[in-house]
C-alpha positions in Angstrom: 33.2 64.5 4.7 30.4 63.2 6.6 28.5 62.5 3.4 31.2 60.6 1.7 31.6 58.6 4.9 28.0 57.8 4.8 28.0 56.8 1.1 31.0 54.6 1.7 29.3 52.9 4.6 26.0 52.2 2.7 28.1 50.9 -0.3 30.0 48.4 2.0 26.8 47.6 3.7 25.0 46.7 0.5 28.0 44.6 -0.6 28.0 42.7 2.7 24.3 42.0 2.4 24.6 40.9 -1.1 27.6 38.6 0.0 25.4 36.9 2.8 22.4 36.7 0.5 24.4 34.7 -2.2 25.7 32.4 0.5 22.3 31.8 1.6 21.2 31.0 -1.9 24.3 28.7 -2.2 23.5 26.8 1.0 19.8 26.4 -0.2 21.0 24.9 -3.5 23.7 22.8 -1.8 21.1 21.2 0.7 18.9 20.4 -2.4 21.8 18.8 -4.1 22.8 16.8 -0.9 19.3 15.6 -0.1 18.8 14.3 -3.5 21.3 11.5 -2.7 19.4 10.3 0.4 16.1 10.2 -1.2 14.8 8.0 -4.0 16.0 7.9 -6.8 19.4 9.0 -5.7 19.7 6.6 -2.7 19.4 3.7 -5.1 22.2 5.0 -7.2 24.3 5.3 -4.3 23.6 1.7 -3.2 24.4 0.4 -6.7 27.8 2.2 -6.5 28.5 0.9 -3.1 27.8 -2.7 -4.1 29.8 -2.2 -7.3 32.7 -1.1 -5.0 32.3 -4.0 -2.8 32.2 -6.5 -5.7 35.6 -4.9 -6.9 37.5 -4.5 -3.7 36.3 -7.4 -1.6 35.2 -10.1 -4.1 37.5 -9.4 -6.9 34.4 -9.4 -9.4 35.7 -6.7 -11.6 33.4 -7.5 -14.6 30.3 -7.5 -12.3 31.5 -4.3 -10.7 31.8 -2.7 -14.1 28.4 -3.7 -15.1 26.8 -2.5 -11.9 28.7 0.8 -12.0 27.8 1.4 -15.7 24.2 0.5 -14.9 24.2 2.9 -11.9 25.7 5.7 -14.0 23.4 5.4 -16.9 20.5 5.4 -14.4 22.0 8.5 -12.9 22.1 10.2 -16.3 18.5 9.5 -17.0 17.7 11.0 -13.4 19.2 14.3 -14.2 17.5 17.5 -15.4 20.6 18.2 -17.6 19.8 14.9 -19.7 16.0 15.3 -19.6 15.8 18.8 -20.6 17.8 17.8 -23.9 15.7 14.8 -24.7 12.4 16.1 -23.9 13.3 19.5 -25.6 14.3 17.6 -28.9 10.7 15.9 -28.8 9.0 19.0 -28.0 10.6 21.2 -30.7 9.3 19.1 -33.7 6.3 21.5 -34.0 6.1 25.3 -33.2 2.7 26.8 -32.6 1.7 28.9 -35.7 2.0 32.6 -35.1 -1.3 33.2 -37.0 -3.3 30.0 -36.7 -6.2 29.5 -38.9 -8.7 26.6 -39.0 -12.5 25.9 -38.9 -12.4 23.6 -35.7 -10.2 23.1 -32.7 -9.5 19.6 -31.8 -8.3 18.9 -28.1 -7.0 15.5 -27.0 -7.7 14.2 -23.6 -4.9 13.0 -21.5 -6.3 11.8 -18.3 -9.2 13.0 -15.8 -10.2 12.1 -12.1 -13.9 11.0 -12.0 -14.6 11.9 -8.4 -12.3 14.7 -7.4 -14.0 17.9 -6.2 -14.0 20.8 -8.6 -15.2 24.4 -8.8 -18.5 23.7 -10.6 -19.0 19.9 -10.0 -17.3 16.5 -9.5 -14.4 15.3 -11.7 -11.5 17.1 -12.9 -8.8 17.0 -15.7 -5.1 16.1 -15.0 -2.4 18.6 -15.3 -1.6 18.0 -19.1 -5.1 18.1 -20.3 -5.8 21.2 -18.2 -3.0 23.0 -19.8 -4.5 21.8 -23.3 -7.8 23.2 -22.3 -6.4 26.4 -21.4 -4.7 26.7 -24.8 -8.2 25.7 -26.4 -10.1 28.4 -24.6 -7.7 31.1 -25.8 -7.8 29.8 -29.3 -11.4 29.7 -29.2 -11.5 33.3 -28.1 -9.4 34.3 -30.9 -10.9 32.3 -33.9 -14.6 31.7 -32.5 -14.7 28.2 -34.3 -16.2 25.1 -32.7 -14.3 22.9 -30.2 -14.0 19.0 -30.8 -13.0 17.3 -27.4 -11.8 13.8 -27.9 -11.3 11.4 -25.2 -13.3 8.7 -23.5 -13.2 6.7 -20.1 -9.8 4.9 -20.4 -9.9 2.9 -17.2 -12.8 1.9 -14.8 -11.5 4.4 -12.3 -10.6 7.2 -14.5 -12.9 10.1 -15.6 -14.8 10.6 -18.9 -12.2 13.0 -20.4 -14.3 14.8 -23.0 -17.5 15.1 -20.9 -15.5 16.7 -18.0 -13.6 19.0 -20.3 -16.9 20.1 -21.9 -18.2 20.9 -18.4 -15.1 23.0 -17.6 -15.2 24.8 -21.1 -18.7 25.8 -20.3 -17.9 27.3 -17.0 -15.3 29.2 -18.9 -17.9 30.9 -21.2 -17.8 28.6 -24.2 -21.4 28.0 -25.3 -22.5 24.3 -25.3 -23.5 24.6 -29.0 -19.9 25.1 -29.9 -18.6 22.1 -28.3 -18.6 18.7 -30.0 -17.9 15.4 -28.1 -15.9 12.4 -29.1 -16.2 10.1 -26.0 -15.3 6.5 -27.3 -11.5 6.9 -27.8 -9.1 5.1 -25.2 -5.8 6.1 -27.0 -4.5 8.4 -29.6 -5.1 6.1 -32.6 -8.8 6.0 -31.6 -8.7 9.8 -31.0 -7.8 10.2 -34.6 -10.2 7.7 -35.9 -13.4 8.8 -34.2 -12.5 12.4 -34.7 -12.0 12.0 -38.3 -15.6 10.5 -38.5 -16.9 13.6 -36.8 -14.9 16.1 -38.9 -16.3 14.3 -42.1 -19.9 14.5 -40.6 -19.8 18.2 -40.1 -17.6 19.1 -43.0 -14.6 20.5 -41.3 -11.6 20.6 -43.5 -9.0 22.6 -41.6 -8.7 21.3 -38.0 -6.3 22.9 -35.5 -4.8 20.1 -33.2 -4.3 20.9 -29.6 -2.2 18.5 -27.4 0.9 18.5 -25.4 4.1 19.4 -27.2 5.8 15.9 -26.4 2.9 14.1 -27.7 2.2 16.2 -31.0 4.6 14.2 -33.2 2.7 10.9 -32.5 -0.6 12.5 -32.7 -0.1 14.1 -36.1 1.1 10.8 -37.4 -2.1 9.2 -36.2 -4.4 11.8 -37.7 -2.4 11.5 -41.0 -3.2 7.7 -40.9 -7.0 8.7 -40.4 -6.8 10.9 -43.5 -6.9 14.1 -41.6 -4.4 16.8 -42.2 -4.1 18.9 -39.1 -2.6 22.3 -38.0 -0.5 21.4 -35.0 -0.8 23.7 -32.1 1.6 22.2 -29.4 1.1 23.4 -25.8 1.9 22.2 -22.2 5.6 22.4 -22.5 7.7 20.4 -19.8 11.0 21.9 -20.4 12.4 25.4 -21.3 13.1 25.9 -25.0 16.4 27.6 -24.1 17.8 25.8 -21.1 20.6 27.4 -19.0 23.1 25.1 -17.1 22.9 25.1 -13.4 24.7 22.5 -11.1 21.4 21.4 -9.4 20.4 19.9 -12.9 23.1 17.3 -12.0 21.2 16.0 -9.1 19.0 12.7 -9.3 15.3 13.8 -9.6 12.2 11.6 -9.9 10.8 14.4 -12.3 13.7 14.1 -14.7 13.4 10.5 -14.8 9.7 10.8 -15.5 10.5 13.1 -18.4 12.9 10.8 -19.9 10.6 7.7 -19.6 8.0 9.9 -21.3 10.4 10.5 -24.2 11.2 6.9 -24.6 7.5 5.9 -24.4 6.6 8.5 -27.1 9.4 7.5 -29.2 8.6 3.8 -29.0 4.9 4.5 -29.6 5.6 6.6 -32.6 7.8 4.0 -34.2 4.9 1.5 -33.7 2.4 4.0 -35.3 4.7 4.6 -38.1 5.3 1.0 -39.2 2.0 -0.5 -37.9 -0.6 2.2 -38.4 -1.7 1.8 -34.8 
């Protein structure tokens, strides 16, 4: 009897703990959701809706109110993770990494660097996207043992020399200097492809593996094709899940989601320009 009572007590105790833990998680997510509306960009959406309501009820400007409310709602959608993961996911899924990559050289495209930030083995570091690209590049190198071509110059006067910084990091990770080729003149993807193509022809490489962020791969492949180079795409640096699951917090306005959606629009526009102008 005592044993049965003890088991029942423990079972009820576990149930109570699980209930309170679930309630705690709900409160955490609820606070996150609520905070999103008093911080940018959520606060601006609220302000637009308030102005739309004022124009409708107090001023009788129904057409203006409808335009303001419609603009605010569209801006809200662009600030949600629910929309961002769909749009970004459609762009990132254009190419899949090959299961068994084969090539005679690995091309890694730059994507931003800090010239004076402290790093483990020197001064200057890669931004987050090229750092992720470099990680994939190192792993491919250890798998294939082929040379690495780093493409990327100093885009702005206050930015870092991308290929040179990446080369220093690669060497600190154990890649021999003689296995690293540098292309340091390019400041955009079109020039990445153009100057890299010259180096590929100079060294007789015929099957390059192209490493860049998944959202950037479609445009990058198009640029290399324009430079007369057929590449094996190896996308990395994914920004959204390949199989997203709905959660109500994805309906809250977030600057990260807005950034992802703006990135999709920029890439789409630049891809269109590249396709029809060759630049």
